N, C-alpha and C positions, 0 to 999 in steps of 0.2 A: 483147639487145635489154631497154630498161627497163624496170619493172615498171609504168610507168602506160601504155604503150603494147600492153599482155597486155589482152585482153579482160576487162574485170568480170566477176566472177562470187558474188554474194555468197552466204553463210553462209545467209540465209533462202533463195535457191536451191535449196542443197546438201540442208536439211533437208526441204524440201520434194518432193522427189526421194527422199528416203527416209524419206517420214512414216510408210511401214505397218511397219518395221521400227525407227525412234524411238518408237509406239505400244505396241508389244511392250514393248520393255525397257522404257517407263514403268509399264507394265500390270506385269511383274515386277517393277521396284523398286515401284512401289505397293502392291502385295498381301505383299513380304515386307516392307515397313513396317508394314502394316496387322497382321502377322501379330505383328511384336516389338512393334509396339504395346499388340495387346490381351493380350499377357505383360505387358508392362510394367503395365498396369493393372490387370492380376490380381492383381499382384505387391502393387505402391501402392494397391489395393484392400483387399488383405487386412492393411494395417499400419494403412490406412486406417482400418478397418473394429475391428482391433482397438483402437485408438490411441483409438477414438470409443465403445467398448463401456467401456474403464476410464474415460474422464471421464462417460460417462452414469450406470456405475455409482457411482463416485464420488457425482458430487453427486445420485442417487436415492438412496442410503443416506444421506449426509446428511437431504436433502429429510424420508425415511419418519424417521429417528432425531429431526428435528426436531420430524416433526407426534406422534410418539408422545411425546416428550419436552412437545410443549405439551399434550397431553392431562393428562399425569402431573400438569404443574403444574397445570395448572388445579382438579384435583382435588384437590393440596396446597393450592392459595390457597384454595377451598370449606372445607376443613376446618378451616384458619386460621382463615376467618372464623367458622366456626359457632364454634371455642374462644373467639375474641373478644368475639363475643353471651351468651356462658353464662358468660364472667368478668364480663361486665358484670349478668349477673342477680346471680351472689353477691356482686359489690357494692354492688350497688345494690337489694336484692330489695323496698324498697317500692316503688319504680316498675312492678312486675309485679303484674299483676293473676295469682292462683291459677285454674289451668285443669285440673282434673282427668283424670289418664292410668287406665284399664281394666289389666284383667288381657287376653291374647289371647283372643280370642272366633273361632271356626272358622267364624262369618258372614262374619266381614271379609276371609275367603280371597281373594288375588287384589287386592285394594284397601288402597292405602298409607294407613296408619292408623298413630298412637303407641298403642304398649302399653307394660305395663312386665314389667320380670324381677324375680326377687331372688337375690342369692347365695347364700343360705341359709336354711333353714325358720328360723333365729334373725333373720333378719330380717325385723320387723313395720312394716305397711302404716303403724301409727300415731304411731309412731316418727320416719318421715321424710314424715310426709303433706306435709308443708306445703313441702318441701325438691323433693319429687317434682312436687306441683303447678305451684311455680314452672317448672320445667323442660318443663312443658305448652308454655310459649311456646315453644318451637323451632318449633314444627311450620310456621308459616309462612313459618321462613325456609328449611325442609328442604325446601318441596314447589315453588320453582322451581329448586331443583338439580335435582331428581327430574324434574319437567319435560323438563329443559334434554337432561340425560345418563340417559334413563328407560333406553335402552338398555346401560346401561353398570354402573350402580350396582344392586346387590342388595338392599343395607343401608345405613343412615346409623343409629347408637346414642350413648347416652350411658352409659359407665358410672363410677357413682361411687364413695369412698374409705365411703359409708358404705351399702354393700352392695345398692342395686340399679342398672337400666340404666331406660333409656328409650330403644326402637327405633323408628324409624321403618321399617316395610318390609311387603309383601305378605304375608306369611308365616304369619298368623295360626293357619290350620289347621294347623302341622305341628308347634305344641308337644303335648305329651303333653297337656296342662290346656289345652283351649282353650274350655270356655262360659262364658268373657266373665266369671267370676265368683271362678273358684281360682285362687290363684298359681301361675307357673310358676317353676322357680330353675334358674337355671346358673351356677355357681361360675366367676366371669371374672378373679378377682384373679393367678392363673399363666398366665396366656393371655399370648404373645407379642407383641399387639399392645398388650396394657394395660402390661405391663411394659417393653416399649420404650420408648413415650413415657412414662411415668414417670419411667424412668429418664436418658433424653436430656435431659427438659424442653423440647422441642423436636418440631414436626410433621415426622414421616416416613414414610415405606414399609415394612413386612414384606418379608420374604424372602415368595415364592410358596407357596404349600399349596394341600391339598382344602377346596371347602366342605364343612363338615357336613350339606349339605342334598341332599349330588350333586349341584350348577348343577356340578362340573367346577373347574378351578384356578385360583386369584382371588389375589389381592394387596389390602392393608387400611392404608387411610392416616389414618394417629393423632395425636390430638394434644391435649396436656395442657392442664386449666383449672384455673384457681386462685381465692383469695375475696381478699378485700378486704388480706390479713394474710398475702399470695404462699402462703398453704398452698395444698398439692397434693388438690385436692378430688376427681379424676377425669379420664377420657379421654373426648376424641369420636371416634370411629372412622368411615370409610367403609367399605363393602367392594365392590371393581372386578371383573370377571369376567372373566377373560383372554381368553377366547374373543373377547366382546364388544371388547374394548379393541384385539386383534389384526387382526380383521376392518374395524374403522374405522381404523386408522391403521398397520399391518403388512401387511396380504394383499396379493400381488403375483399374483394370479389370472388377471389380465389381459395379465401376460407371458409369453409360450409357454415353457415349459421351464425356469423359474425360479422358483426358492423362498426363502423368507422365514422367518427367527426369533429370537427375542431371547435373549439370555444372562444368565443374572442374577450377582447376587453372588459365588456359589460355584461358579458355572462350568457351570450348569444351563441347556441347549436346551428354551426355552420355546414349546411353541406346539400347538394344539389336534390337530392330526395328527401322531399318531408317526409316519408317513412322513416329515413334514419333520425332525423331532428327533430321526432318524436320522443325518441329512446330519451333523447336528455329531459322530458315533463318530468313534474313533483309525482306524474302518480305513476313513473316507472324508475325513478331515483332516488334513492333517500337521501335526507337533507344533509348529512354528517360526511357523506361523501361528495355530494355535489359542493361543499362549501369547500372542500380540499381540491375539488378540481380549482373551481375560482381562484383559490389561494396560489395556486401553479405548483401544487406539488408533484410531486412523482412517487406512482405506487400500483397498487393492486390489490382490488377488496371486492367480496360476496357481499350482491344486495341482499335483502330481505326478499327478492323476489329470485333466489338463486341463480343470480345474472352475474358473471366476473366483470368489473369494471379496469381495464390498463389505463393510467393517464401519467404523461410526459409534457415538459412543458415546452415551448418556443421561444426561445431567446431572442430570438429579433425582434419578434410581433408583440410578446410577451403574452400568446394566444398558449392554449392546451390541446394535444394530441389525446382523444379518446378510443380507444376501438373495445368492447361489449362482444359477450359469448355467453348464451345459458350454461349452467352447468351441465344441465342433462346433455346438451351436445357434446360436452367434454365426456361424460362420462358413459356415453354409450357403446364401447366399448365392453367397458367392467357390465355393464348390465345385458350384450350378448355370452358375457363367459359365464355369468351368476344365473342364468337359463340352462347351459348345457352343463355346469355343473350339478343343476339340482335332479339334471335328464340323468346324470351318471352317479349319483346317490341313490337314486332310487332301482337301479339297476344292481348296485352292490347290497344294498339292504336285503332287496330278494336271493341273492347268491348267497353271501351270510348266512342267511336264517336255514338253508338247506345244508350248507355246508357243517353251520355247526349243530345240526340237529344231529347227523350222521358220526362225527369224531367226539361229540361230549363222551358218550361211555367208553371209550377208548383211551381216550386220556386222561381221565377219573384215575383209574388204576397204575395209568404208565408215569403219570405225575407223580405219584406218591414214592414208588422203586426210585425213580429218578432223583427226586429235587429232596428225601430227608437229608444223604452224606452234604448235599451241597449247604442245607440251611444248616446244617452242625457246624459244618467248615466258614460260614458267614459270622454267625454268632459269636465262633472264637476269635474272628478276625476282629470283630467289632471291639471284643474285649483287650486285645492286642492293640491298637489302634488309640486306647485309650490311654496308655502308656502302660504296659503292664506287660512287660515285655518277657516275664518268667510266665507266661501263658503260653502253653503249646495247645497246636490243633489238633483233632481227634481223627482218627482216619481207620472207614469204618471199611473202606472195600480196596480190593485189589486192584484198583484201576487207574485211571489219569486222576481222578477225584483224591487217590489216596496220595499218587505222586504231589498233587497240586498241595495238599495238607503238608507233608514231608518237607516243599519248600516253602512255605509260609512260616516252618517252623527253624528253619536255617537264615529265613530271613531276618525274623526275629532277632536273631540273636547277631545277626549284623549289625543291626539296627541300635542294639541294644550298646555293642562295642563304639558305633560308628558316631552318637550322640554323648559318649562320655569322651569319646576323642574331640569333636567339635566344642564343647563345654570347654574342657582347657583350653584349645586354641582362642574360642572367642573372648576368655577370660585376658589371655595375654595380650590379644589387641586391644581390648578395650583398656588395660594397663598401658601400653603402650602410647595410645590416641588420649589418657590423660595426663602423661608425661609431656605430649608433644604439646596439648594446650596449656597446659602450663609455659612449655619453653617459648611458646607463642608470644603469651602474653609478659612473660618476664624480658623478651626481647625488644617488642614494644613499646615497655615502661621504659627501655633503658635509654631510646630515642628521644629528642624531646617532642612532648605532646601537646606542653600551654600556648595557646594563640590569644593575643599578642604575646612574644615572648619576653617582649621587656615593654612594658607597659611605658616606664616615665621616657623612651625614647621616640619621640614621634615623628625622629628626622627622618626614618628607615621602617621598611615593614618587611616582615619575614616569617617565613612559612617553607615547611618541610615535609615529603609524606614520603613511604615507604610499603608498597606493594610487596609481600614476599609471592615467590611461585609456589613453592610449598608452606608447609606448617612453620617452618621457620628459613629464614632469608641471608645471602649474604651481603648483601648491600649496608651502606653505614651512612649516617648524616649527622651533623652536632653543629653547633654555633654558640660559641660563648662571647660574653663580656670582660674583654682582658685588663679594662679599666672604663673609665667615662667615656673616651675617646678612640679605642680600638676593638673591634669587632673581630672573631676571628672566626669563620664558614669554613665547612670542610664535607665533600662529600666520597665515599668510597665505593669497592665494588670487590670483594674477594672470587678467587676464581673458585668453582665448583657451586654447589647447592647443597639446602639441606642442612643438617646439622653439625657435620665438621665447617660446612663456611662458614654456619652463624657462631661459632665456637671461637672460631679465627677473627672474626668481624670484632668479637667483643675483646679479644688483645688489643687486636688495633685500634680501636676506640679508643681505649682505655691509655693506649702509651701515646695516641694524639693527644688528647684532651689533657693528659699529666705536663709531657712537653710545652703544650701551647699555654700552660700557665705559668710554665717557668718563664715566658715571656722573651724566647727561643726567636731567631726570624724561622721563616717558611721552609730555609730551605735548612736551617739546622734541622728542626724539629723531624723534617722527613727522613736525616742523615741519621739522627738517633734513633729514630721508630724503624729505620729499616735495620741498622745494625740489630737490634735487640729481635727485632722479629723472624730474621734469618738463624737466631739460634736454636738449636732444635729442629727445625722445620724441615723435619724428616717425611710430611706428607708430602712436600714441597707447593702449598698452597704459597696465594701472593695476591698484592691488594695493588688494583689501578686506583688512584687516590689525585681529588685535586684539592687543594687548601690556599686560603686566599685570608689575608689580613688588612683591613680596613682603617682607616685613620680617620673617621668620623667628619673632624673637623673641615679635612682638606681634599676629602674623595679618594687621596690615594690607596691604589691595592696594590699590595706585592703578594706573591703567589708564585705557587710551584704547583708544573704538573707532571704526575707519574705516569704514563701510560693510559689517563683518565682521555674518555672524550672530551672535543672543545667546549668551552662554556659558551651559552647564547647571551650577547649583550644586546641591550636597545639603548643606542646612543644615535643623538640628533635625528630620530625620528625613522629610523634605519634597524633590523633585525642583522647581526650577522655574528659571526662566531670569530672569541678569540682564542685566534691561532697563535702557537707557539711553539717550538722544537720542544718535545715531549721527552722527558729522563726514561729511567730505569723502574720498573714499578718496585714496589715495595715489596720485603721479603726474598726477591729472586736472587739478591747477590749482594753482601756485606760489602761495607766499606767503599760503596759509590758515592761521588758527590752529585747533587741534584742545583741545577740551573735555576736561579729565582729571576721574572719579571717582576715590574710594574708596571702599570697603568693609572692612570685619575679619572675617576670617575664621576659624575655632574650630577645636579639636582634632575631628578624625572629621566635617571637612567636605570634600566634593569638588567640584574643580572640571574640566568637560570643557570645553576648547573646539574648534573643527570647522571644517570649510569646508561650502558649502553642497552639496558631493558626496554629504551625509549624509542633508538634510533633503529635497535635491530625488533623491534615487535615484528611477527613476522603474520600474515593473515593464512586463510586456507589452502591457498597459491603460493604460498612461501615467498610472499614478496617482501620485501624489508619495509618497514616506516620509512628509514631513512633520514636523511640531511635535509633534502629539500623538501618534504614535508613535514618535517620538526620546524621550519622557517617559517612554512606556509602557515602552520597551524597557531604562532607564535603573533600572527598578525592578528590586527583584531580582540588582541589584548592589552593594550597599552594602556587602557582607563580602568582595569578590574585592579583589584587586591591581589595579596601574593597568594591567599589561597583560591579565590576566584580564578588567578591563570593555573594554577596546579589541578584545578579541576576540568578547566576547560581545553588543557593540554589533555590531560587524559582521557576526556570525553572525545576526542580526535583520534586517540589511540584506538578506543574502544570501537570507535565507528568501524575503523579500517580494519581492525584484526576479525571483525565478526563473530561467529561461532569459534574462532581458533581456539587452540590450548593455551595458557600462556606458560612461557617455559624459561620466563626470565624473569628475578624480581625486577620490579621498576621504582627508581626513587628518584624523587624533585626537589631541588631546595631554591626558592624566589626569593631574590633580595631586591627590593623596591628605595632607590633614594626618592623619599618625597620632595618635592617642590617646595 
């Protein structure tokens, strides 16, 4: 019986009759996919979370380091400004009024005031009264800084070579003599901050040390100052409390489980809290990572104790900022996800066992009926997919599977025809491509390629290059030694692109070379070439061209410009265009005269002849390279050889164009008369 005579039963009807079984199977597959997806998501989440943590820690450490560095740089700048102001006092004392500075007075305790201190009892107030009074002017520049950084600065003071100090702080009640009359003494000449600024001669930070008033760890920023004769006169210094600096820039208490600290130039961990500083101990940190921190590197690493350390350098003090966080803390969300996934898997497993037990018997009979024709179709399709397009799929059923088999057979016939057509088209493209490659090689061989072109002539350097926009181009360049004293150079640009322009270029180059050898003048060469190009020029192609003949012994250059861009001449240390009234193009109209011009080139002069592919190179925004950029690009090439000059100019063009496509041929010819 023919298949068409059978009662048609569609796959939809078969599926409807087994909807319950299919639903169960779908549930099983969906559940399995869900479980595997959750496990995969867990794995990817862990990787993503760790990668994100590394990135965030790296960015966070750099940001905190920059913040701390910015604060320290502010202190550095303030101290430098203080030193500049004091320098001005010593250089121009007559421009400042004297202001008395008194000894410490306990009544001023807690109030920011200026007060004096002497190095030893040998130093007398009367000996330095005027100098000390002049330094009293610093109060008005100290006050704004204290107002801005009151929570970080402990004291600002000036220590002079003449044995007295002027300090600005709220610690008047901390000195031994604090009645406002008796002098207070402090020998500061051997203090680290004084010696450091004096010996280095620049604004700098000290190492961390403990404050003598038991405020805690601190750092000092000191800067020397001088008189008009550049004689060292003393040091201005600012004390900064580490705990305040830490809380303002380093503290990471808002990040759960994270700790941060600074590492000074001696490798000591700096932190107000001992428990944080202990994180830098040998037992908590691997030696290789410690070495990288001490070497002021910038990185994020995981230690053998499963703790992330992110560290970044501070440029101002050559310190290192470090933040650490246990990997366990980072992965806590992933651990919660894993617990929920395990519970879900157990529930899915119980449900699936029940479902599989119910539907197994039903599916066994139905699967055979449903899949047999599909299996046969798959077997046929595999044979067809291996290239046997003569094979036809077998149709066992008068349903959608039978329709699919018919479609496969029709597709096989279509593929067979398509591949045959594609093979023919590909062969034709390969033939054309091969011919274009040969044409490219032939065109390149027609242009001068050898450098140096004339090894026996050391008095000039000459080099040319042409980069076609397509496989072959319409630009040309050439140079000939007509005799030992006359050099001909020519650059041209044929209208259009591709093969027609390339063929017209070959004709034009041949004519120009032939007439140049005949020792005609530049204008005669162009007149003769123009008339011959106009003959039978039904395509309407033409050539813009520039030709010059140089007398090497005198530097005289006769040249003709037929609608071509003006060359660039380097003369007397300047780049400029050789502008003349251009003649009409070659091949445009026969019988035309061509005006000839003459200039004299000197030793050291450099002449660049090019096509409009240089100045009309276009970037992605359709902006032209233009004449101004050309002159700008040539600056800096004065000492380069001819090839180096062409290479540098092409690099400037490429940087300007960027990813934009080259739409015109680019040709350059560089002539240099050596000194």
